[in-house]
C-alpha positions as CSV (number, residue, x, y, z in Angstrom):
1,M,58.4,66.6,108.5
2,P,60.6,66.2,111.5
3,G,58.8,67.1,114.7
4,S,61.8,68.5,116.5
5,L,62.0,71.5,114.1
6,D,60.4,74.8,114.9
7,P,58.1,75.4,111.9
8,W,58.0,79.1,112.5
9,A,61.8,79.4,112.9
10,P,63.8,80.1,109.7
11,P,66.7,77.8,108.4
12,D,70.3,79.0,107.5
13,A,71.8,79.7,104.0
14,V,74.8,80.0,101.7
15,G,74.9,79.8,97.9
16,S,74.1,80.9,94.3
17,T,71.1,80.8,92.1
18,D,72.7,77.8,90.4
19,L,71.0,75.0,92.3
20,E,73.8,72.5,91.9
21,S,76.5,74.8,92.9
22,A,74.5,76.2,95.8
23,A,74.1,72.7,97.4
24,G,77.6,73.0,99.0
25,E,79.7,70.2,100.5
26,G,78.9,68.5,103.8
27,D,76.9,71.1,105.7
28,G,73.7,70.4,103.7
29,D,73.9,66.6,103.8
30,M,71.4,66.1,106.6
31,A,69.1,69.1,105.8
32,M,65.4,68.2,105.4
33,A,62.6,70.0,103.6
34,V,59.9,71.6,105.8
35,L,56.2,71.9,104.7
36,H,53.5,72.7,107.1
37,T,49.8,73.8,106.5
38,M,47.1,75.6,108.4
39,K,43.5,76.1,107.3
40,I,41.8,79.5,106.7
41,R,38.0,79.4,107.1
42,S,37.1,83.0,107.9
43,S,38.3,86.6,107.8
44,G,39.3,86.2,111.5
45,D,41.7,83.4,110.6
46,A,43.1,85.5,107.7
47,A,43.5,88.6,110.0
48,R,45.4,86.6,112.6
49,L,47.8,85.2,110.0
50,A,48.1,88.6,108.4
51,G,49.4,90.0,111.7
52,H,52.1,87.4,111.8
53,N,53.0,87.6,108.0
54,D,53.2,91.4,107.7
55,R,54.7,91.9,111.1
56,S,52.0,94.2,112.4
57,H,52.2,91.8,115.4
58,R,55.9,91.0,115.7
59,P,56.8,87.7,117.4
60,S,59.3,87.8,120.3
61,N,61.9,85.7,118.4
62,S,62.1,88.0,115.3
63,D,64.9,90.4,114.6
64,P,63.6,93.9,113.5
65,G,66.9,94.6,111.7
66,R,66.2,91.8,109.2
67,P,63.8,92.1,106.2
68,V,60.3,90.7,105.6
69,Q,59.3,90.7,101.9
70,E,55.8,90.4,100.4
71,L,56.5,88.5,97.2
72,V,52.9,88.1,96.0
73,P,51.1,91.3,97.2
74,Q,47.5,91.6,98.3
75,P,46.5,95.2,97.7
76,A,43.0,94.8,99.1
77,G,44.0,92.6,102.0
78,P,44.4,88.9,102.4
79,W,40.8,88.0,103.0
80,S,39.7,90.0,99.9
81,A,42.3,88.3,97.8
82,I,41.1,84.9,98.9
83,E,37.4,85.7,98.4
84,S,38.1,87.1,94.9
85,R,40.0,84.0,93.8
86,V,37.3,81.7,95.2
87,E,34.6,83.6,93.2
88,Q,36.6,82.8,90.0
89,L,36.1,79.0,90.6
90,P,33.2,78.1,88.2
91,R,31.8,75.3,90.4
92,A,32.7,76.5,93.9
93,K,30.1,75.8,96.5
94,V,31.0,77.9,99.6
95,R,29.5,77.0,102.9
96,A,30.0,78.9,106.2
97,N,32.6,76.4,107.4
98,S,34.3,75.8,104.1
99,V,38.1,76.0,104.0
100,K,38.6,79.0,101.7
101,A,42.4,78.9,101.7
102,V,45.4,77.0,103.2
103,S,48.4,78.8,104.6
104,M,51.5,76.8,103.8
105,L,54.9,77.2,105.4
106,L,57.9,76.2,103.3
107,S,61.5,76.1,104.5
108,A,64.4,73.7,105.1
109,S,66.1,72.7,108.3
110,P,68.9,74.9,109.7
111,E,71.6,72.4,108.7
112,Y,71.2,73.6,105.1
113,F,71.5,77.4,105.6
114,G,74.3,77.4,108.2
115,P,74.7,79.7,111.2
116,D,75.8,82.8,109.2
117,W,73.2,82.9,106.5
118,K,72.1,86.2,105.0
119,P,68.9,87.0,103.0
120,D,70.8,87.6,99.8
121,D,73.5,85.0,99.9
122,A,73.7,82.1,97.4
123,K,72.1,79.4,99.4
124,T,69.1,81.4,100.5
125,S,68.6,82.7,96.9
126,A,68.8,79.1,95.5
127,W,66.3,77.8,98.1
128,L,63.9,80.7,97.4
129,E,64.2,80.2,93.6
130,A,63.6,76.4,93.8
131,T,60.6,76.9,96.1
132,Q,59.0,79.5,93.9
133,R,59.4,77.3,90.9
134,W,57.7,74.4,92.7
135,L,54.8,76.6,93.8
136,D,54.3,77.9,90.3
137,R,54.3,74.4,88.8
138,E,52.1,72.9,91.5
139,F,49.5,75.6,92.3
140,G,49.9,78.4,89.6
141,D,47.4,81.2,90.0
142,L,45.8,79.5,93.1
143,V,48.6,81.3,95.1
144,V,47.0,84.5,96.4
145,G,49.7,85.7,98.8
146,T,53.4,85.0,99.6
147,W,55.7,86.4,102.3
148,A,59.4,85.7,102.8
149,H,60.5,86.0,106.4
150,Y,64.2,86.6,107.0
151,D,63.9,88.0,110.5
152,E,63.8,84.7,112.4
153,K,66.3,82.0,113.1
154,T,65.7,80.3,109.7
155,P,64.4,81.9,106.4
156,H,61.0,80.6,105.4
157,L,57.9,81.4,103.2
158,H,54.3,81.8,104.2
159,V,52.0,81.1,101.2
160,H,48.2,81.5,101.0
161,I,46.7,78.9,98.5
162,V,43.0,78.6,97.5
163,P,42.2,74.9,97.3
164,G,40.6,74.8,93.9
165,T,40.3,71.5,92.0
166,K,41.0,70.9,88.3
167,D,37.2,70.9,87.6
168,G,36.7,74.2,89.3
169,R,35.4,73.2,92.7
170,L,36.5,74.4,96.2
171,S,37.8,71.3,98.1
172,A,40.5,71.5,100.7
173,K,39.9,67.8,101.6
174,E,40.6,66.8,98.0
175,R,43.5,69.2,97.3
176,F,45.2,69.1,100.8
177,G,44.0,65.7,102.2
178,R,46.5,63.4,103.8
179,T,47.4,61.6,100.5
180,N,48.0,64.8,98.6
181,L,49.8,66.5,101.5
182,R,52.3,63.6,101.6
183,R,52.7,64.0,97.9
184,Y,53.4,67.7,98.2
185,Q,56.0,67.0,100.9
186,T,57.7,64.4,98.6
187,Q,57.6,66.6,95.6
188,Y,58.8,69.7,97.4
189,A,61.7,67.7,98.8
190,K,62.5,66.5,95.2
191,A,62.5,70.1,94.0
192,L,65.1,70.9,96.7
193,E,67.2,67.7,96.1
194,P,69.8,69.5,93.9
195,L,70.5,71.7,97.0
196,G,71.3,68.6,99.1
197,I,67.9,68.8,101.0
198,K,66.1,65.6,101.6
199,R,62.6,64.5,102.6
200,G,61.8,63.5,106.2
201,L,60.5,60.1,107.1
202,S,57.3,59.4,105.1
203,G,54.4,58.4,107.3
204,S,56.1,59.4,110.5
205,R,53.9,59.6,113.6
206,Q,55.6,62.7,114.9
207,R,53.4,65.7,115.2
208,H,53.9,69.4,114.7
209,V,55.1,71.1,117.9
210,P,53.6,74.6,118.4
211,P,56.1,77.4,118.8
212,Q,55.3,78.1,122.4
213,V,55.8,74.4,123.3
214,F,58.9,74.2,121.2
215,R,60.5,77.1,123.0
216,N,59.9,75.5,126.3
217,D,62.4,72.8,125.2
218,I,65.2,75.4,124.9
219,V,64.7,77.3,128.2
220,K,68.0,78.5,129.6
221,L,68.0,78.9,133.4
222,K,69.6,82.2,134.4
223,P,71.8,82.1,137.6
224,L,69.9,83.2,140.7
225,K,70.5,86.7,141.8
226,R,72.5,86.6,144.9
227,L,70.8,88.3,147.8
228,E,72.7,89.3,150.8
229,P,71.0,88.4,154.0
230,P,69.5,91.5,155.7
231,P,71.2,92.9,158.8
232,L,69.8,91.5,162.0
233,M,68.7,94.9,163.1
234,L,66.3,96.2,160.3
235,K,63.1,98.0,160.3
236,E,60.1,95.8,159.6
237,Q,59.4,97.5,156.3
238,T,62.9,96.9,155.0
239,R,62.8,93.2,156.0
240,Q,59.5,92.7,154.3
241,Q,60.9,94.2,151.0
242,W,63.8,91.8,151.2
243,M,61.5,88.9,151.7
244,D,59.3,89.9,148.8
245,E,62.3,90.1,146.5
246,L,63.5,86.7,147.6
247,L,60.0,85.2,147.0
248,A,59.9,86.7,143.5
249,V,63.3,85.2,142.6
250,I,62.1,81.8,143.8
251,A,58.9,82.1,141.8
252,R,60.8,82.9,138.6
253,R,63.1,79.9,139.2
254,E,60.1,77.6,139.7
255,K,58.4,78.8,136.5
256,A,61.7,78.2,134.6
257,L,62.0,74.7,136.0
258,E,58.4,74.0,135.1
259,Q,59.0,75.2,131.5
260,Q,62.1,73.1,131.3
261,A,60.2,70.0,132.5
262,Q,57.6,70.6,129.8
263,G,60.4,70.8,127.2
264,R,61.7,67.4,128.5
265,Q,58.3,65.9,128.2
266,V,58.0,67.1,124.6
267,A,61.4,65.6,123.8
268,E,60.4,62.4,125.4
269,R,57.2,62.2,123.4
270,Q,59.2,62.8,120.2
271,R,61.6,60.1,121.1
272,R,58.8,57.6,121.7
273,W,57.1,58.6,118.4
274,A,60.4,58.1,116.6
275,E,61.0,54.7,118.1
276,E,57.4,53.6,117.4
277,T,57.6,54.8,113.8
278,A,60.9,52.9,113.3
279,R,59.3,49.7,114.7
280,E,56.3,50.1,112.5
281,K,58.4,50.7,109.4
282,E,60.5,47.6,110.2
283,Q,57.4,45.5,110.6
284,E,56.1,46.8,107.3
285,L,59.4,46.0,105.6
286,E,59.5,42.5,107.1
287,A,55.9,41.8,106.0
288,A,56.7,43.1,102.5
289,R,59.8,40.8,102.4
290,R,57.7,37.8,103.5
291,E,55.0,38.7,100.9
292,R,57.6,39.0,98.1
293,A,59.1,35.7,99.1
294,Q,55.7,34.0,98.9
295,L,55.0,35.5,95.5
296,R,58.5,35.1,94.1
297,D,58.4,33.0,91.0
298,I,61.0,30.3,90.3
299,D,63.9,31.5,88.2
300,L,63.1,30.7,84.5
301,K,66.7,29.9,83.8
302,Q,66.6,27.2,86.5
303,V,63.5,25.7,85.0
304,L,65.2,25.4,81.6
305,E,68.4,23.9,83.2
306,A,66.3,21.4,85.2
307,S,64.5,20.5,81.9
308,G,67.8,19.7,80.1
309,W,68.3,23.0,78.3
310,Q,71.8,24.6,78.2
311,R,72.8,28.3,78.1
312,D,74.1,29.6,74.8
313,P,77.8,30.4,75.4
314,D,77.4,33.5,73.2
315,D,74.3,34.9,74.8
316,R,73.6,34.5,78.5
317,N,69.8,35.2,78.0
318,Q,69.3,32.4,75.5
319,Y,69.0,28.6,76.0
320,I,69.3,25.8,73.5
321,H,68.2,22.3,73.5
322,S,70.8,19.8,74.8
323,A,71.0,18.2,71.4
324,G,72.4,21.5,70.1
325,K,69.7,22.1,67.5
326,A,69.5,25.8,66.6
327,A,65.8,25.4,66.1
328,G,65.4,24.6,69.9
329,R,66.1,28.1,71.2
330,I,64.4,30.0,74.0
331,S,65.1,33.6,75.0
332,V,64.6,34.6,78.7
333,Q,63.9,38.1,80.0
334,P,62.2,37.5,83.4
335,P,59.3,37.2,83.9
336,K,58.9,36.6,80.1
337,W,60.2,33.9,77.8
338,Y,60.0,33.3,74.1
339,D,60.4,30.1,72.0
340,H,61.8,31.2,68.6
341,A,61.0,27.9,66.8
342,A,57.4,27.7,68.0
343,G,56.9,31.4,67.7
344,R,55.3,31.5,71.1
345,G,56.0,33.2,74.4
346,A,54.4,33.8,77.8
347,G,55.5,34.5,81.4
348,G,56.2,32.6,84.5
349,A,57.6,29.2,85.5
350,I,54.4,27.3,85.2
351,D,53.7,28.3,81.6
352,L,57.4,27.6,80.7
353,A,57.2,24.1,82.3
354,M,54.0,23.4,80.4
355,H,55.6,24.4,77.2
356,V,58.9,22.5,77.4
357,H,57.4,19.3,78.8
358,G,54.2,19.3,76.8
359,F,51.9,19.4,79.8
360,T,48.2,20.2,79.0
361,K,47.1,21.3,82.5
362,P,48.7,23.7,84.9
363,Q,48.4,21.2,87.7
364,E,50.9,18.9,85.9
365,A,53.4,21.7,85.6
366,V,53.0,22.5,89.3
367,G,53.6,18.8,90.2
368,W,56.8,18.8,88.2
369,L,58.0,22.1,89.8
370,R,57.2,20.6,93.3
371,D,59.4,17.6,92.5
372,E,62.3,19.7,91.2
373,F,62.1,22.8,93.5
374,G,60.1,21.7,96.5
375,A,56.5,22.4,97.7
376,G,57.3,26.0,98.7
377,G,58.8,26.9,95.4
378,A,55.9,25.4,93.5
379,A,53.4,27.2,95.7
380,A,55.2,30.5,95.2
381,A,55.1,30.0,91.4
382,Y,51.4,29.2,91.5
383,R,50.7,32.4,93.5
384,A,52.8,34.5,91.2
385,R,50.8,33.1,88.2
386,Q,47.5,34.0,89.9
387,V,48.8,37.5,90.8
388,A,49.9,38.1,87.2
389,A,46.5,37.0,85.9
390,A,44.8,39.3,88.3
391,D,47.1,42.2,87.2
392,R,46.2,41.5,83.5
393,V,42.4,41.6,84.4
394,V,42.9,44.9,86.2
395,E,44.9,46.4,83.3
396,R,42.3,45.4,80.8
397,A,39.4,46.6,82.8
398,P,37.5,49.4,81.0
399,T,37.7,53.0,82.4
400,Y,35.2,55.7,81.7
401,H,36.0,58.1,78.9
402,P,33.3,60.7,78.1
403,P,31.7,60.2,74.7
404,E,33.2,62.8,72.2
405,P,30.8,65.6,71.5
406,V,29.8,66.4,67.9
407,E,28.4,69.5,66.4
408,R,24.7,68.6,66.3
409,T,23.3,71.3,68.6
410,Q,20.4,72.4,66.5
411,A,19.3,68.9,65.7
412,L,19.6,67.9,69.4
413,K,17.3,70.8,70.3
414,S,14.9,69.7,67.6
415,W,14.8,66.1,69.0
416,L,14.2,67.4,72.5
417,T,11.3,69.7,71.4
418,G,9.9,67.5,68.7
419,T,10.3,63.8,69.5
420,R,10.6,64.3,73.3
421,R,8.1,67.2,73.4
422,L,10.0,69.4,75.8
423,A,9.3,73.1,75.9
424,S,11.7,75.0,73.7
425,D,13.0,77.3,76.4
426,L,13.6,74.4,78.7
427,A,15.5,72.5,75.9
428,E,17.5,75.6,75.1
429,R,18.7,76.1,78.7
430,L,19.5,72.4,79.1
431,V,21.7,72.3,76.0
432,E,23.4,75.6,76.6
433,S,24.3,74.7,80.2
434,G,25.9,71.4,79.2
435,G,23.2,69.3,80.8
436,V,23.1,67.3,77.5
437,Y,25.1,67.1,74.4
438,A,25.2,65.1,71.1
439,S,27.7,62.4,70.4
440,R,28.3,59.9,67.6
441,A,28.5,56.1,68.1
442,G,29.2,54.5,64.7
443,K,26.5,55.8,62.3
444,W,24.2,56.6,65.2
445,I,23.8,59.9,67.1
446,N,23.1,59.8,70.8
447,A,22.0,62.3,73.4
448,V,24.6,62.2,76.3
449,F,23.5,63.4,79.8
450,P,26.8,63.8,81.7
451,F,27.0,62.9,85.4
452,R,27.6,65.8,87.8
453,N,31.2,64.9,88.8
454,G,32.4,63.4,85.5
455,R,32.2,59.8,86.5
456,G,29.9,58.6,83.7
457,A,26.9,59.6,81.6
458,E,23.4,58.4,80.7
459,V,23.0,57.9,76.9
460,K,19.7,57.9,74.9
461,G,19.7,57.1,71.2
462,I,18.3,60.0,69.1
463,D,17.7,57.8,66.0
464,G,16.3,54.8,67.8
465,D,15.3,53.3,71.2
466,F,18.8,52.7,72.6
467,K,19.3,53.8,76.2
468,G,21.8,53.0,78.9
469,N,25.0,54.2,80.6
470,A,28.2,55.1,78.8
471,P,30.8,52.3,79.2
472,G,32.8,52.7,82.4
473,S,30.1,54.8,84.2
474,S,29.7,54.6,88.0
475,P,26.0,55.3,88.6
476,T,26.3,54.3,92.3
477,K,28.9,57.0,92.8
478,D,27.8,59.7,90.5
479,G,24.8,60.7,88.5
480,W,23.0,63.3,86.3
481,I,21.7,66.3,88.2
482,W,20.6,69.7,86.8
483,Q,19.0,72.8,88.2
484,T,16.5,74.6,86.0
485,G,17.2,78.0,87.5
486,D,18.2,80.0,90.6
487,A,16.5,79.5,94.0
488,P,15.0,76.0,93.5
489,K,11.8,75.1,95.3
490,R,11.7,71.3,94.9
491,F,14.0,68.3,94.4
492,I,12.7,65.8,91.7
493,V,14.1,62.3,91.4
494,A,13.3,60.2,88.3
495,E,14.5,57.1,86.6
496,S,16.0,59.1,83.7
497,P,16.8,62.7,82.9
498,L,14.0,62.9,80.3
499,D,11.4,61.7,82.9
500,A,12.7,64.3,85.3
501,L,12.4,67.0,82.7
502,A,9.0,65.9,81.7
503,Y,7.7,65.9,85.3
504,H,9.1,69.4,85.8
505,Q,7.4,70.7,82.6
506,I,4.0,69.1,83.5
507,H,3.9,70.3,87.1
508,H,4.3,74.0,87.2
509,A,7.3,74.5,84.9
510,E,7.6,78.1,86.1
511,S,8.7,76.8,89.5
512,V,12.5,76.2,89.7
513,S,13.5,72.6,90.3
514,V,16.5,70.5,91.0
515,L,16.3,67.4,88.6
516,A,18.1,64.2,89.4
517,S,18.2,60.8,87.7
518,T,19.0,57.5,89.3
519,A,19.7,55.8,85.9
520,G,16.9,53.3,86.4
521,A,14.6,52.4,89.4
522,K,16.6,52.0,92.6
523,P,15.4,50.8,96.0
524,Y,17.5,53.4,97.9
525,A,19.2,56.6,97.1
526,P,22.8,56.2,95.8
527,S,25.4,57.7,98.0
528,W,26.1,60.6,95.6
529,L,22.4,61.5,95.5
530,K,21.9,61.3,99.3
531,S,25.0,63.5,99.8
532,E,23.9,66.1,97.2
533,R,20.5,66.3,98.8
534,D,21.6,66.5,102.4
535,L,24.5,69.0,101.8
536,M,23.3,71.2,99.0
537,Y,19.5,71.1,99.2
538,P,18.6,70.0,102.8
539,D,15.4,72.2,102.9
540,L,13.8,71.3,99.6
541,P,10.8,68.9,99.5
542,V,11.7,65.6,97.6
543,I,9.4,64.2,94.9
544,V,10.2,60.7,93.6
545,A,8.7,60.6,90.1
546,Y,9.2,57.0,89.0
547,D,7.3,55.0,86.3
548,N,3.9,53.6,87.1
549,D,4.8,49.9,86.7
550,E,5.3,47.2,89.4
551,T,9.0,47.9,89.8
552,G,8.5,51.7,89.8
553,Q,5.8,51.5,92.5
554,I,7.9,49.4,94.9
555,M,11.2,51.3,94.3
556,A,9.6,54.7,94.4
557,Q,8.2,54.1,97.9
558,S,11.5,52.7,99.2
559,I,13.7,55.6,97.8
560,A,11.2,58.2,99.0
561,E,11.5,56.9,102.6
562,H,15.3,57.0,102.2
563,L,15.2,60.6,101.2
564,S,12.3,61.6,103.5
565,G,10.2,62.6,100.4
566,E,6.9,61.6,98.7
567,T,6.1,59.6,95.6
568,H,4.2,60.8,92.5
569,L,3.5,58.3,89.7
570,P,1.8,58.8,86.4
571,S,-2.0,58.1,86.4
572,I,-1.7,55.6,83.6
573,K,-0.7,52.1,84.4
574,G,2.7,51.2,82.9
575,A,3.4,54.9,81.7
576,D,6.5,57.0,82.5
577,W,6.4,60.8,82.8
578,S,7.6,61.3,79.3
579,D,4.5,59.5,78.1
580,M,2.4,62.1,79.9
581,L,3.6,65.1,77.9
582,P,1.1,66.5,75.3
583,T,1.7,65.8,71.6
584,T,1.0,69.3,70.7
585,D,3.8,71.8,70.0
586,P,5.1,72.9,73.4
587,S,5.4,76.5,72.1
588,D,1.6,76.4,71.5
589,P,0.2,74.7,74.6
590,D,-3.3,73.2,74.6
591,P,-5.3,75.0,77.3
592,D,-7.6,72.0,77.7
593,F,-4.7,69.6,78.3
594,D,-4.8,67.6,81.6
595,P,-1.6,65.8,82.5
596,M,-3.5,63.2,84.5
597,E,-5.6,62.1,81.5
598,P,-4.3,59.5,79.0
599,P,-2.0,61.0,76.4
600,R,-2.7,61.2,72.7
601,P,-0.7,58.8,70.5
602,N,3.0,59.6,70.3
603,P,4.9,58.0,67.5
604,R,8.2,59.4,68.8
605,S,9.7,59.8,65.3
606,G,12.2,62.6,65.3
607,P,14.3,64.4,62.8
608,S,17.3,62.8,61.2
609,L,20.6,64.2,62.4
610,D,22.7,63.2,59.4
């Protein structure tokens, strides 16, 4: 947003609730949208903003005769409204320094409203209506407070917004990071476009100017009070009073001159920012023009004409063979072409040259293009072909889509307690909390262990031995993690969710654990796991419970050092922790069972889910 605007000073207005008619002619042409944000981390921050918003602390530039309206009331106070909404977020993790809300200022520059605006005139009403519609569409019930200020130079809104994400987390970085903030500025300006209000320069290096600094830029020096010189014959006391008054006048003038100098410095900084931004934008545009020139493919119509084809006089986008045969007809819609006789089409100058000349290798077509259009044109056509091929690879790359759940809850629980030998209460909590669900793949049923942030899942076949990650999963950036209850005492890392569950059950299942899977043995902790451990569970002891094979032994030691934890491997060579579970019914535990002794045979044959 333009740095020369005072973000706490209102704009001007005229108009009707009809956005198009309220835009007016001329006076709104240069108006720009204003969107500015401030973080709220504590009740102190909320109280300071509340004093400004409800005018319990009235700023010096406000007019007490003009109204201030609370459009979204907060009966229990601003901080209580924010805390109440944060508590409604199902996955909110609130730390002491978390940003609980963002205060957003919304307005337009004074050119839109005009010098004689009124709170209830058409332009002001149209701006307020468009702004509220945009807020409802973009943030919905995350808005916990709104105030309309009409008592300053320009009308504006102060809005408190809880930064909740779509999946129910609290994340100001994700919701109001630089990318999203620029998107909000663009979208808000688009919402005001019918009023003739535009967006400021995107990516500008200008910075928000605080009100106290901004006001220094508009200091008006008052004329010095004229002091008559004292009579020559005065008492010493009277002469001293006159001197004190003169010194006070001089001091006020010096302070005013100092403020005016600061204002000039601000204006100079803004001018330099504007010039630097303009230079950077010009350089970016020039670089983009050069890049487009390098990647610009040769005109397909020129390729056909150079190859002896002629334009159809009845259709400018079709070319026929020079012999005039109707069968020799090619349609051109850059960058695509299509040969009707051959029933074949493709894109780009190289493919077209190969087709019409019968070349079998792209290099032959590039050589012909070089002879006809020069080395630069042939090189540009080659680069364009490579870019097009890369774009196709990117477009066809698989993306993660969560496996569709199916209604097999009871059978899934039976598989967990029967085949996998988990305790019934543990399996019940796991399924009910969403730590695992059933999904169908063809005629097979799988157990799906979804990653914490929805970027993949581990899959285990219920009817067979299939295991792996769901297509498109990102196990280096996300993974399965599940907490067995409140107030955990340990952090267990295993090669799979089932191994983590087995370790928890074998070793004091009554103790609450955080269970995590690395989706196979890893030599170091993935970034998501390290972040989760350091941020959410920094004081919990870490146990790396990998398989007791050669790979597991090496990897367990490495990842334990990375997480400052310890390793614990099964006592049986080659076993994993699921192998160490007893074969007896978990609901009727064997008092003589020793988890460190070799297990009894386990056929792992489970119930059919069909």
